[in-house]
C-alpha angles and dihedrals in degrees: 000000000000133000138180121236091209095248093107092246130123117305116270122227116228121190105215092181093086097036093055097046105113093189095077113095122233114248090249090059095059117109111253106232128172113297119252121247118234090262090057095253128119117255116255119274118268095248124114115300116262115264116271115254114259115266114262116265112258113259115263135209129199118272111251089224108040103010096236120134117275117195113238112266095025116134094208139027110260090216106046098013091229114152115254088225108087144145133252126204110201125188114164092187092059096033091240124151104160125174126197140160140205116317134065115013119263106245119217125198148091097270105105095207102037097084098030108195093353096054123115103214110223096168096123127077091286088067095057107141094017115123121235090247102022114154147322133233119207135187106204125208091254089061099253121131124219134192115202124186114219109274092242090056129233135269097233102027137240121264136197114199090340096310118114115232123220119274110280091358127156112218134175120249130209132205109283097021116146113224120199122201100197118329100294105050128057138159135193119235116220125186113213111205124202116261115271 
């Protein structure tokens, strides 16, 4: 079927088959369902939002003393209660990398029994010039570190950063100090702070 629109142009074709079909609903008669989202899915229901996932557990690192996991930022190990702040004595020449925390002093010398479990045995050639009961290093609860030469003194002296300390003296140490026991053995003291 053709019709003219009155503009004098070519006739226009109109398909009356669709226009006359009474089975098609009017737009107002359509059920109003939930709108589609741009991705084609329905929006979420209007109930309460789902619970947020739990926060991730803080990363942990092994305790320097017992090896159990210590959450980052903790000031003490939850297993052994040892403070995460501790000291390291490092001496590459003697293959020593010893860690210890607050508590009894760490005894240094060539006598194998003097320090019991806390002794650093320097009885081999690396300990040449080290006295049998030479000195102690202590990390106190207030965080300070002290080096104490044995009260009876030592044969070859005790040194901090190349300077000999007085016989039987107790002197403070700082992170990075180099301690000499005699002239042939030395170690560097490192303070390991807990993670921020």
